[in-house]
CHARMM internal coordinates of N, CA and C (Angstrom, degrees):
IC EDIT
DIST 1 N 1 CA 1.4463
DIST 1 CA 1 C 1.5201
ANGL 1 N 1 CA 1 C 111.36
DIST 1 C 2 N 1.3231
ANGL 1 CA 1 C 2 N 117.46
DIHE 1 N 1 CA 1 C 2 N -18.55
DIST 2 N 2 CA 1.4553
ANGL 1 C 2 N 2 CA 120.84
DIHE 1 CA 1 C 2 N 2 CA -178.34
DIST 2 CA 2 C 1.5341
ANGL 2 N 2 CA 2 C 111.85
DIHE 1 C 2 N 2 CA 2 C -72.46
DIST 2 C 3 N 1.3322
ANGL 2 CA 2 C 3 N 117.49
DIHE 2 N 2 CA 2 C 3 N -22.52
DIST 3 N 3 CA 1.4584
ANGL 2 C 3 N 3 CA 120.94
DIHE 2 CA 2 C 3 N 3 CA -178.60
DIST 3 CA 3 C 1.5306
ANGL 3 N 3 CA 3 C 112.79
DIHE 2 C 3 N 3 CA 3 C -85.12
DIST 3 C 4 N 1.3140
ANGL 3 CA 3 C 4 N 117.81
DIHE 3 N 3 CA 3 C 4 N -8.89
DIST 4 N 4 CA 1.4621
ANGL 3 C 4 N 4 CA 120.79
DIHE 3 CA 3 C 4 N 4 CA -176.12
DIST 4 CA 4 C 1.5280
ANGL 4 N 4 CA 4 C 113.14
DIHE 3 C 4 N 4 CA 4 C -59.71
DIST 4 C 5 N 1.3318
ANGL 4 CA 4 C 5 N 121.11
DIHE 4 N 4 CA 4 C 5 N -45.69
DIST 5 N 5 CA 1.4772
ANGL 4 C 5 N 5 CA 120.23
DIHE 4 CA 4 C 5 N 5 CA 177.97
DIST 5 CA 5 C 1.5305
ANGL 5 N 5 CA 5 C 112.07
DIHE 4 C 5 N 5 CA 5 C -62.51
DIST 5 C 6 N 1.3220
ANGL 5 CA 5 C 6 N 116.68
DIHE 5 N 5 CA 5 C 6 N -36.57
DIST 6 N 6 CA 1.4558
ANGL 5 C 6 N 6 CA 120.59
DIHE 5 CA 5 C 6 N 6 CA 178.90
DIST 6 CA 6 C 1.5321
ANGL 6 N 6 CA 6 C 110.79
DIHE 5 C 6 N 6 CA 6 C -65.52
DIST 6 C 7 N 1.3259
ANGL 6 CA 6 C 7 N 116.63
DIHE 6 N 6 CA 6 C 7 N -42.02
DIST 7 N 7 CA 1.4702
ANGL 6 C 7 N 7 CA 121.29
DIHE 6 CA 6 C 7 N 7 CA 178.31
DIST 7 CA 7 C 1.5247
ANGL 7 N 7 CA 7 C 110.11
DIHE 6 C 7 N 7 CA 7 C -63.93
DIST 7 C 8 N 1.3280
ANGL 7 CA 7 C 8 N 117.23
DIHE 7 N 7 CA 7 C 8 N -41.85
DIST 8 N 8 CA 1.4675
ANGL 7 C 8 N 8 CA 120.56
DIHE 7 CA 7 C 8 N 8 CA 178.25
DIST 8 CA 8 C 1.5275
ANGL 8 N 8 CA 8 C 111.76
DIHE 7 C 8 N 8 CA 8 C -62.65
DIST 8 C 9 N 1.3261
ANGL 8 CA 8 C 9 N 117.10
DIHE 8 N 8 CA 8 C 9 N -39.04
DIST 9 N 9 CA 1.4654
ANGL 8 C 9 N 9 CA 120.39
DIHE 8 CA 8 C 9 N 9 CA 178.93
DIST 9 CA 9 C 1.5282
ANGL 9 N 9 CA 9 C 110.87
DIHE 8 C 9 N 9 CA 9 C -67.62
DIST 9 C 10 N 1.3201
ANGL 9 CA 9 C 10 N 117.72
DIHE 9 N 9 CA 9 C 10 N -39.13
DIST 10 N 10 CA 1.4630
ANGL 9 C 10 N 10 CA 120.90
DIHE 9 CA 9 C 10 N 10 CA 178.20
DIST 10 CA 10 C 1.5242
ANGL 10 N 10 CA 10 C 110.30
DIHE 9 C 10 N 10 CA 10 C -65.65
DIST 10 C 11 N 1.3191
ANGL 10 CA 10 C 11 N 117.52
DIHE 10 N 10 CA 10 C 11 N -44.79
DIST 11 N 11 CA 1.4679
ANGL 10 C 11 N 11 CA 121.24
DIHE 10 CA 10 C 11 N 11 CA 178.54
DIST 11 CA 11 C 1.5259
ANGL 11 N 11 CA 11 C 110.16
DIHE 10 C 11 N 11 CA 11 C -61.99
DIST 11 C 12 N 1.3232
ANGL 11 CA 11 C 12 N 117.36
DIHE 11 N 11 CA 11 C 12 N -42.63
DIST 12 N 12 CA 1.4655
ANGL 11 C 12 N 12 CA 120.87
DIHE 11 CA 11 C 12 N 12 CA 177.99
DIST 12 CA 12 C 1.5172
ANGL 12 N 12 CA 12 C 112.14
DIHE 11 C 12 N 12 CA 12 C -62.72
DIST 12 C 13 N 1.3333
ANGL 12 CA 12 C 13 N 117.08
DIHE 12 N 12 CA 12 C 13 N -41.64
DIST 13 N 13 CA 1.4640
ANGL 12 C 13 N 13 CA 120.80
DIHE 12 CA 12 C 13 N 13 CA 177.94
DIST 13 CA 13 C 1.5169
ANGL 13 N 13 CA 13 C 112.17
DIHE 12 C 13 N 13 CA 13 C -64.55
DIST 13 C 14 N 1.3302
ANGL 13 CA 13 C 14 N 116.43
DIHE 13 N 13 CA 13 C 14 N -40.80
DIST 14 N 14 CA 1.4642
ANGL 13 C 14 N 14 CA 120.23
DIHE 13 CA 13 C 14 N 14 CA 178.37
DIST 14 CA 14 C 1.5294
ANGL 14 N 14 CA 14 C 110.46
DIHE 13 C 14 N 14 CA 14 C -64.42
DIST 14 C 15 N 1.3264
ANGL 14 CA 14 C 15 N 116.53
DIHE 14 N 14 CA 14 C 15 N -43.53
DIST 15 N 15 CA 1.4646
ANGL 14 C 15 N 15 CA 119.73
DIHE 14 CA 14 C 15 N 15 CA 178.50
DIST 15 CA 15 C 1.5251
ANGL 15 N 15 CA 15 C 111.71
DIHE 14 C 15 N 15 CA 15 C -63.84
DIST 15 C 16 N 1.3165
ANGL 15 CA 15 C 16 N 117.10
DIHE 15 N 15 CA 15 C 16 N -36.93
DIST 16 N 16 CA 1.4555
ANGL 15 C 16 N 16 CA 121.31
DIHE 15 CA 15 C 16 N 16 CA 177.16
DIST 16 CA 16 C 1.5301
ANGL 16 N 16 CA 16 C 110.81
DIHE 15 C 16 N 16 CA 16 C -63.21
DIST 16 C 17 N 1.3266
ANGL 16 CA 16 C 17 N 116.59
DIHE 16 N 16 CA 16 C 17 N -46.13
DIST 17 N 17 CA 1.4688
ANGL 16 C 17 N 17 CA 120.52
DIHE 16 CA 16 C 17 N 17 CA 179.11
DIST 17 CA 17 C 1.5252
ANGL 17 N 17 CA 17 C 111.93
DIHE 16 C 17 N 17 CA 17 C -65.10
DIST 17 C 18 N 1.3227
ANGL 17 CA 17 C 18 N 116.82
DIHE 17 N 17 CA 17 C 18 N -41.65
DIST 18 N 18 CA 1.4669
ANGL 17 C 18 N 18 CA 120.32
DIHE 17 CA 17 C 18 N 18 CA 178.62
DIST 18 CA 18 C 1.5234
ANGL 18 N 18 CA 18 C 110.16
DIHE 17 C 18 N 18 CA 18 C -62.86
DIST 18 C 19 N 1.3178
ANGL 18 CA 18 C 19 N 117.27
DIHE 18 N 18 CA 18 C 19 N -43.17
DIST 19 N 19 CA 1.4643
ANGL 18 C 19 N 19 CA 120.75
DIHE 18 CA 18 C 19 N 19 CA 178.19
DIST 19 CA 19 C 1.5137
ANGL 19 N 19 CA 19 C 112.21
DIHE 18 C 19 N 19 CA 19 C -63.30
DIST 19 C 20 N 1.3344
ANGL 19 CA 19 C 20 N 116.81
DIHE 19 N 19 CA 19 C 20 N -38.60
DIST 20 N 20 CA 1.4687
ANGL 19 C 20 N 20 CA 120.69
DIHE 19 CA 19 C 20 N 20 CA 178.46
DIST 20 CA 20 C 1.5245
ANGL 20 N 20 CA 20 C 111.19
DIHE 19 C 20 N 20 CA 20 C -64.49
DIST 20 C 21 N 1.3316
ANGL 20 CA 20 C 21 N 116.73
DIHE 20 N 20 CA 20 C 21 N -45.46
DIST 21 N 21 CA 1.4580
ANGL 20 C 21 N 21 CA 119.84
DIHE 20 CA 20 C 21 N 21 CA -178.08
DIST 21 CA 21 C 1.5286
ANGL 21 N 21 CA 21 C 112.60
DIHE 20 C 21 N 21 CA 21 C -73.57
DIST 21 C 22 N 1.3325
ANGL 21 CA 21 C 22 N 117.80
DIHE 21 N 21 CA 21 C 22 N -24.91
DIST 22 N 22 CA 1.4667
ANGL 21 C 22 N 22 CA 120.37
DIHE 21 CA 21 C 22 N 22 CA 178.93
DIST 22 CA 22 C 1.5257
ANGL 22 N 22 CA 22 C 111.26
DIHE 21 C 22 N 22 CA 22 C -66.92
DIST 22 C 23 N 1.3179
ANGL 22 CA 22 C 23 N 118.03
DIHE 22 N 22 CA 22 C 23 N -22.07
DIST 23 N 23 CA 1.4608
ANGL 22 C 23 N 23 CA 120.86
DIHE 22 CA 22 C 23 N 23 CA 177.98
DIST 23 CA 23 C 1.5200
ANGL 23 N 23 CA 23 C 111.15
DIHE 22 C 23 N 23 CA 23 C -68.91
DIST 23 C 24 N 1.3284
ANGL 23 CA 23 C 24 N 116.88
DIHE 23 N 23 CA 23 C 24 N -28.55
DIST 24 N 24 CA 1.4558
ANGL 23 C 24 N 24 CA 120.76
DIHE 23 CA 23 C 24 N 24 CA -174.07
DIST 24 CA 24 C 1.5232
ANGL 24 N 24 CA 24 C 113.20
DIHE 23 C 24 N 24 CA 24 C -99.85
DIST 24 C 25 N 1.3233
ANGL 24 CA 24 C 25 N 117.60
DIHE 24 N 24 CA 24 C 25 N -13.72
DIST 25 N 25 CA 1.4618
ANGL 24 C 25 N 25 CA 119.61
DIHE 24 CA 24 C 25 N 25 CA -177.95
DIST 25 CA 25 C 1.5230
ANGL 25 N 25 CA 25 C 109.09
DIHE 24 C 25 N 25 CA 25 C -66.37
DIST 25 C 26 N 1.3074
ANGL 25 CA 25 C 26 N 114.84
DIHE 25 N 25 CA 25 C 26 N 128.65
DIST 26 N 26 CA 1.4520
ANGL 25 C 26 N 26 CA 120.89
DIHE 25 CA 25 C 26 N 26 CA 179.35
DIST 26 CA 26 C 1.5100
ANGL 26 N 26 CA 26 C 113.91
DIHE 25 C 26 N 26 CA 26 C 91.50
DIST 26 C 27 N 1.3177
ANGL 26 CA 26 C 27 N 117.01
DIHE 26 N 26 CA 26 C 27 N -4.47
DIST 27 N 27 CA 1.4551
ANGL 26 C 27 N 27 CA 120.05
DIHE 26 CA 26 C 27 N 27 CA -178.08
DIST 27 CA 27 C 1.5235
ANGL 27 N 27 CA 27 C 111.57
DIHE 26 C 27 N 27 CA 27 C -120.43
DIST 27 C 28 N 1.3180
ANGL 27 CA 27 C 28 N 116.90
DIHE 27 N 27 CA 27 C 28 N 12.17
DIST 28 N 28 CA 1.4519
ANGL 27 C 28 N 28 CA 120.17
DIHE 27 CA 27 C 28 N 28 CA -178.87
DIST 28 CA 28 C 1.5252
ANGL 28 N 28 CA 28 C 110.69
DIHE 27 C 28 N 28 CA 28 C -79.56
DIST 28 C 29 N 1.3251
ANGL 28 CA 28 C 29 N 117.22
DIHE 28 N 28 CA 28 C 29 N 147.61
DIST 29 N 29 CA 1.4598
ANGL 28 C 29 N 29 CA 119.60
DIHE 28 CA 28 C 29 N 29 CA 174.06
DIST 29 CA 29 C 1.5292
ANGL 29 N 29 CA 29 C 108.68
DIHE 28 C 29 N 29 CA 29 C -64.69
DIST 29 C 30 N 1.2953
ANGL 29 CA 29 C 30 N 117.25
DIHE 29 N 29 CA 29 C 30 N 133.85
DIST 30 N 30 CA 1.4568
ANGL 29 C 30 N 30 CA 121.28
DIHE 29 CA 29 C 30 N 30 CA -177.85
DIST 30 CA 30 C 1.5165
ANGL 30 N 30 CA 30 C 112.32
DIHE 29 C 30 N 30 CA 30 C 107.94
DIST 30 C 31 N 1.3250
ANGL 30 CA 30 C 31 N 117.72
DIHE 30 N 30 CA 30 C 31 N -14.87
DIST 31 N 31 CA 1.4559
ANGL 30 C 31 N 31 CA 121.13
DIHE 30 CA 30 C 31 N 31 CA 172.72
DIST 31 CA 31 C 1.5223
ANGL 31 N 31 CA 31 C 107.66
DIHE 30 C 31 N 31 CA 31 C -78.99
DIST 31 C 32 N 1.3152
ANGL 31 CA 31 C 32 N 115.91
DIHE 31 N 31 CA 31 C 32 N 129.78
DIST 32 N 32 CA 1.4701
ANGL 31 C 32 N 32 CA 121.31
DIHE 31 CA 31 C 32 N 32 CA -172.76
DIST 32 CA 32 C 1.5284
ANGL 32 N 32 CA 32 C 109.47
DIHE 31 C 32 N 32 CA 32 C -101.93
DIST 32 C 33 N 1.3234
ANGL 32 CA 32 C 33 N 115.95
DIHE 32 N 32 CA 32 C 33 N 130.12
DIST 33 N 33 CA 1.4618
ANGL 32 C 33 N 33 CA 122.12
DIHE 32 CA 32 C 33 N 33 CA 178.26
DIST 33 CA 33 C 1.5232
ANGL 33 N 33 CA 33 C 108.30
DIHE 32 C 33 N 33 CA 33 C -129.13
DIST 33 C 34 N 1.3333
ANGL 33 CA 33 C 34 N 115.94
DIHE 33 N 33 CA 33 C 34 N 123.59
DIST 34 N 34 CA 1.4652
ANGL 33 C 34 N 34 CA 121.80
DIHE 33 CA 33 C 34 N 34 CA 174.56
DIST 34 CA 34 C 1.5235
ANGL 34 N 34 CA 34 C 108.19
DIHE 33 C 34 N 34 CA 34 C -109.49
DIST 34 C 35 N 1.3249
ANGL 34 CA 34 C 35 N 116.28
DIHE 34 N 34 CA 34 C 35 N 124.91
DIST 35 N 35 CA 1.4634
ANGL 34 C 35 N 35 CA 121.09
DIHE 34 CA 34 C 35 N 35 CA 177.48
DIST 35 CA 35 C 1.5227
ANGL 35 N 35 CA 35 C 107.98
DIHE 34 C 35 N 35 CA 35 C -122.82
DIST 35 C 36 N 1.3173
ANGL 35 CA 35 C 36 N 115.22
DIHE 35 N 35 CA 35 C 36 N 126.16
DIST 36 N 36 CA 1.4569
ANGL 35 C 36 N 36 CA 120.05
DIHE 35 CA 35 C 36 N 36 CA 176.68
DIST 36 CA 36 C 1.5248
ANGL 36 N 36 CA 36 C 107.68
DIHE 35 C 36 N 36 CA 36 C -147.72
DIST 36 C 37 N 1.2997
ANGL 36 CA 36 C 37 N 114.92
DIHE 36 N 36 CA 36 C 37 N 110.72
DIST 37 N 37 CA 1.4619
ANGL 36 C 37 N 37 CA 119.49
DIHE 36 CA 36 C 37 N 37 CA -179.17
DIST 37 CA 37 C 1.5134
ANGL 37 N 37 CA 37 C 110.89
DIHE 36 C 37 N 37 CA 37 C 66.34
DIST 37 C 38 N 1.3371
ANGL 37 CA 37 C 38 N 115.68
DIHE 37 N 37 CA 37 C 38 N -125.81
DIST 38 N 38 CA 1.4631
ANGL 37 C 38 N 38 CA 120.95
DIHE 37 CA 37 C 38 N 38 CA 179.92
DIST 38 CA 38 C 1.5216
ANGL 38 N 38 CA 38 C 112.57
DIHE 37 C 38 N 38 CA 38 C -92.54
DIST 38 C 39 N 1.3291
ANGL 38 CA 38 C 39 N 117.71
DIHE 38 N 38 CA 38 C 39 N 5.96
DIST 39 N 39 CA 1.4551
ANGL 38 C 39 N 39 CA 121.55
DIHE 38 CA 38 C 39 N 39 CA -175.06
DIST 39 CA 39 C 1.5286
ANGL 39 N 39 CA 39 C 110.60
DIHE 38 C 39 N 39 CA 39 C -109.84
DIST 39 C 40 N 1.3079
ANGL 39 CA 39 C 40 N 115.77
DIHE 39 N 39 CA 39 C 40 N 133.10
DIST 40 N 40 CA 1.4681
ANGL 39 C 40 N 40 CA 121.71
DIHE 39 CA 39 C 40 N 40 CA 175.49
DIST 40 CA 40 C 1.5244
ANGL 40 N 40 CA 40 C 108.22
DIHE 39 C 40 N 40 CA 40 C -128.79
DIST 40 C 41 N 1.3360
ANGL 40 CA 40 C 41 N 115.68
DIHE 40 N 40 CA 40 C 41 N 127.23
DIST 41 N 41 CA 1.4582
ANGL 40 C 41 N 41 CA 121.77
DIHE 40 CA 40 C 41 N 41 CA 177.46
DIST 41 CA 41 C 1.5211
ANGL 41 N 41 CA 41 C 106.93
DIHE 40 C 41 N 41 CA 41 C -117.46
DIST 41 C 42 N 1.3371
ANGL 41 CA 41 C 42 N 115.71
DIHE 41 N 41 CA 41 C 42 N 130.48
DIST 42 N 42 CA 1.4528
ANGL 41 C 42 N 42 CA 121.54
DIHE 41 CA 41 C 42 N 42 CA -173.12
DIST 42 CA 42 C 1.5218
ANGL 42 N 42 CA 42 C 109.63
DIHE 41 C 42 N 42 CA 42 C -124.58
DIST 42 C 43 N 1.3387
ANGL 42 CA 42 C 43 N 117.04
DIHE 42 N 42 CA 42 C 43 N 127.08
DIST 43 N 43 CA 1.4546
ANGL 42 C 43 N 43 CA 123.30
DIHE 42 CA 42 C 43 N 43 CA 177.24
DIST 43 CA 43 C 1.5413
ANGL 43 N 43 CA 43 C 108.35
DIHE 42 C 43 N 43 CA 43 C -119.36
DIST 43 C 44 N 1.3277
ANGL 43 CA 43 C 44 N 117.99
DIHE 43 N 43 CA 43 C 44 N 99.21
DIST 44 N 44 CA 1.4752
ANGL 43 C 44 N 44 CA 120.60
DIHE 43 CA 43 C 44 N 44 CA -176.98
DIST 44 CA 44 C 1.5303
ANGL 44 N 44 CA 44 C 112.04
DIHE 43 C 44 N 44 CA 44 C -84.07
DIST 44 C 45 N 1.3206
ANGL 44 CA 44 C 45 N 117.46
DIHE 44 N 44 CA 44 C 45 N 68.25
DIST 45 N 45 CA 1.4615
ANGL 44 C 45 N 45 CA 121.80
DIHE 44 CA 44 C 45 N 45 CA -173.31
DIST 45 CA 45 C 1.5249
ANGL 45 N 45 CA 45 C 111.24
DIHE 44 C 45 N 45 CA 45 C -66.07
DIST 45 C 46 N 1.3165
ANGL 45 CA 45 C 46 N 118.20
DIHE 45 N 45 CA 45 C 46 N -56.29
DIST 46 N 46 CA 1.4644
ANGL 45 C 46 N 46 CA 121.80
DIHE 45 CA 45 C 46 N 46 CA -176.93
DIST 46 CA 46 C 1.5255
ANGL 46 N 46 CA 46 C 110.74
DIHE 45 C 46 N 46 CA 46 C -67.15
DIST 46 C 47 N 1.3227
ANGL 46 CA 46 C 47 N 117.35
DIHE 46 N 46 CA 46 C 47 N -38.12
DIST 47 N 47 CA 1.4586
ANGL 46 C 47 N 47 CA 120.66
DIHE 46 CA 46 C 47 N 47 CA 177.76
DIST 47 CA 47 C 1.5262
ANGL 47 N 47 CA 47 C 110.24
DIHE 46 C 47 N 47 CA 47 C -60.67
DIST 47 C 48 N 1.3302
ANGL 47 CA 47 C 48 N 117.74
DIHE 47 N 47 CA 47 C 48 N -41.68
DIST 48 N 48 CA 1.4576
ANGL 47 C 48 N 48 CA 121.49
DIHE 47 CA 47 C 48 N 48 CA 178.68
DIST 48 CA 48 C 1.5218
ANGL 48 N 48 CA 48 C 111.53
DIHE 47 C 48 N 48 CA 48 C -63.75
DIST 48 C 49 N 1.3296
ANGL 48 CA 48 C 49 N 116.68
DIHE 48 N 48 CA 48 C 49 N -39.79
DIST 49 N 49 CA 1.4631
ANGL 48 C 49 N 49 CA 120.53
DIHE 48 CA 48 C 49 N 49 CA 179.04
DIST 49 CA 49 C 1.5283
ANGL 49 N 49 CA 49 C 110.50
DIHE 48 C 49 N 49 CA 49 C -65.68
DIST 49 C 50 N 1.3238
ANGL 49 CA 49 C 50 N 116.96
DIHE 49 N 49 CA 49 C 50 N -43.89
DIST 50 N 50 CA 1.4680
ANGL 49 C 50 N 50 CA 121.14
DIHE 49 CA 49 C 50 N 50 CA -179.80
DIST 50 CA 50 C 1.5239
ANGL 50 N 50 CA 50 C 110.66
DIHE 49 C 50 N 50 CA 50 C -63.25
DIST 50 C 51 N 1.3205
ANGL 50 CA 50 C 51 N 117.94
DIHE 50 N 50 CA 50 C 51 N -45.43
DIST 51 N 51 CA 1.4624
ANGL 50 C 51 N 51 CA 121.58
DIHE 50 CA 50 C 51 N 51 CA 178.83
DIST 51 CA 51 C 1.5219
ANGL 51 N 51 CA 51 C 110.40
DIHE 50 C 51 N 51 CA 51 C -62.89
DIST 51 C 52 N 1.3183
ANGL 51 CA 51 C 52 N 118.10
DIHE 51 N 51 CA 51 C 52 N -39.95
DIST 52 N 52 CA 1.4546
ANGL 51 C 52 N 52 CA 122.24
DIHE 51 CA 51 C 52 N 52 CA 178.47
DIST 52 CA 52 C 1.5280
ANGL 52 N 52 CA 52 C 111.68
DIHE 51 C 52 N 52 CA 52 C -62.51
DIST 52 C 53 N 1.3213
ANGL 52 CA 52 C 53 N 117.02
DIHE 52 N 52 CA 52 C 53 N -43.14
DIST 53 N 53 CA 1.4734
ANGL 52 C 53 N 53 CA 120.52
DIHE 52 CA 52 C 53 N 53 CA 178.98
DIST 53 CA 53 C 1.5223
ANGL 53 N 53 CA 53 C 110.60
DIHE 52 C 53 N 53 CA 53 C -65.11
DIST 53 C 54 N 1.3248
ANGL 53 CA 53 C 54 N 117.19
DIHE 53 N 53 CA 53 C 54 N -44.32
DIST 54 N 54 CA 1.4661
ANGL 53 C 54 N 54 CA 120.73
DIHE 53 CA 53 C 54 N 54 CA -179.61
DIST 54 CA 54 C 1.5228
ANGL 54 N 54 CA 54 C 110.74
DIHE 53 C 54 N 54 CA 54 C -62.50
DIST 54 C 55 N 1.3360
ANGL 54 CA 54 C 55 N 117.48
DIHE 54 N 54 CA 54 C 55 N -45.33
DIST 55 N 55 CA 1.4628
ANGL 54 C 55 N 55 CA 120.09
DIHE 54 CA 54 C 55 N 55 CA 179.81
DIST 55 CA 55 C 1.5231
ANGL 55 N 55 CA 55 C 111.53
DIHE 54 C 55 N 55 CA 55 C -66.30
DIST 55 C 56 N 1.3300
ANGL 55 CA 55 C 56 N 118.18
DIHE 55 N 55 CA 55 C 56 N -37.41
DIST 56 N 56 CA 1.4668
ANGL 55 C 56 N 56 CA 120.91
DIHE 55 CA 55 C 56 N 56 CA 177.91
DIST 56 CA 56 C 1.5242
ANGL 56 N 56 CA 56 C 111.15
DIHE 55 C 56 N 56 CA 56 C -62.40
DIST 56 C 57 N 1.3275
ANGL 56 CA 56 C 57 N 116.58
DIHE 56 N 56 CA 56 C 57 N -42.65
DIST 57 N 57 CA 1.4626
ANGL 56 C 57 N 57 CA 120.31
DIHE 56 CA 56 C 57 N 57 CA 179.09
DIST 57 CA 57 C 1.5291
ANGL 57 N 57 CA 57 C 110.35
DIHE 56 C 57 N 57 CA 57 C -65.56
DIST 57 C 58 N 1.3277
ANGL 57 CA 57 C 58 N 116.95
DIHE 57 N 57 CA 57 C 58 N -44.15
DIST 58 N 58 CA 1.4620
ANGL 57 C 58 N 58 CA 120.06
DIHE 57 CA 57 C 58 N 58 CA 179.90
DIST 58 CA 58 C 1.5233
ANGL 58 N 58 CA 58 C 112.00
DIHE 57 C 58 N 58 CA 58 C -63.36
DIST 58 C 59 N 1.3340
ANGL 58 CA 58 C 59 N 117.65
DIHE 58 N 58 CA 58 C 59 N -45.86
DIST 59 N 59 CA 1.4558
ANGL 58 C 59 N 59 CA 120.48
DIHE 58 CA 58 C 59 N 59 CA -179.05
DIST 59 CA 59 C 1.5255
ANGL 59 N 59 CA 59 C 111.81
DIHE 58 C 59 N 59 CA 59 C -66.17
DIST 59 C 60 N 1.3169
ANGL 59 CA 59 C 60 N 118.05
DIHE 59 N 59 CA 59 C 60 N -37.65
DIST 60 N 60 CA 1.4595
ANGL 59 C 60 N 60 CA 119.41
DIHE 59 CA 59 C 60 N 60 CA 178.64
DIST 60 CA 60 C 1.5350
ANGL 60 N 60 CA 60 C 110.21
DIHE 59 C 60 N 60 CA 60 C -68.83
DIST 60 C 61 N 1.3340
ANGL 60 CA 60 C 61 N 116.93
DIHE 60 N 60 CA 60 C 61 N -36.98
DIST 61 N 61 CA 1.4662
ANGL 60 C 61 N 61 CA 120.54
DIHE 60 CA 60 C 61 N 61 CA 178.22
DIST 61 CA 61 C 1.5242
ANGL 61 N 61 CA 61 C 110.80
DIHE 60 C 61 N 61 CA 61 C -64.85
DIST 61 C 62 N 1.3378
ANGL 61 CA 61 C 62 N 117.16
DIHE 61 N 61 CA 61 C 62 N -48.89
DIST 62 N 62 CA 1.4566
ANGL 61 C 62 N 62 CA 119.83
DIHE 61 CA 61 C 62 N 62 CA -178.70
DIST 62 CA 62 C 1.5166
ANGL 62 N 62 CA 62 C 111.89
DIHE 61 C 62 N 62 CA 62 C -72.39
DIST 62 C 63 N 1.3293
ANGL 62 CA 62 C 63 N 118.06
DIHE 62 N 62 CA 62 C 63 N -25.40
DIST 63 N 63 CA 1.4593
ANGL 62 C 63 N 63 CA 120.96
DIHE 62 CA 62 C 63 N 63 CA 176.50
DIST 63 CA 63 C 1.5079
ANGL 63 N 63 CA 63 C 112.73
DIHE 62 C 63 N 63 CA 63 C -70.32
DIST 63 C 64 N 1.3158
ANGL 63 CA 63 C 64 N 117.79
DIHE 63 N 63 CA 63 C 64 N -29.16
DIST 64 N 64 CA 1.4692
ANGL 63 C 64 N 64 CA 121.59
DIHE 63 CA 63 C 64 N 64 CA 179.77
DIST 64 CA 64 C 1.5192
ANGL 64 N 64 CA 64 C 112.64
DIHE 63 C 64 N 64 CA 64 C -84.54
DIST 64 C 65 N 1.3193
ANGL 64 CA 64 C 65 N 117.55
DIHE 64 N 64 CA 64 C 65 N -10.56
DIST 65 N 65 CA 1.4576
ANGL 64 C 65 N 65 CA 120.15
DIHE 64 CA 64 C 65 N 65 CA -178.95
DIST 65 CA 65 C 1.5287
ANGL 65 N 65 CA 65 C 112.32
DIHE 64 C 65 N 65 CA 65 C -73.50
DIST 65 C 66 N 1.3251
ANGL 65 CA 65 C 66 N 118.60
DIHE 65 N 65 CA 65 C 66 N -17.90
DIST 66 N 66 CA 1.4581
ANGL 65 C 66 N 66 CA 121.02
DIHE 65 CA 65 C 66 N 66 CA -178.06
DIST 66 CA 66 C 1.4924
ANGL 66 N 66 CA 66 C 111.80
DIHE 65 C 66 N 66 CA 66 C -70.91
END
COOR INIT
IC SEED 1 N 1 CA 1 C
IC BUILD
């Protein structure tokens, strides 16, 4: 039961970071958007690269904690 406040703080921090990064997803330079009439095609190239780098760093960090 002593770890519960620590877990809540970690979850809150993760939610804060996710909310911060969600503001920028789709608005990065390098994301391609084609609009023609009623059709919109979106290619989030740079956003995908940024998310991939962040997840790689997180997984490598948590993988080394064992």
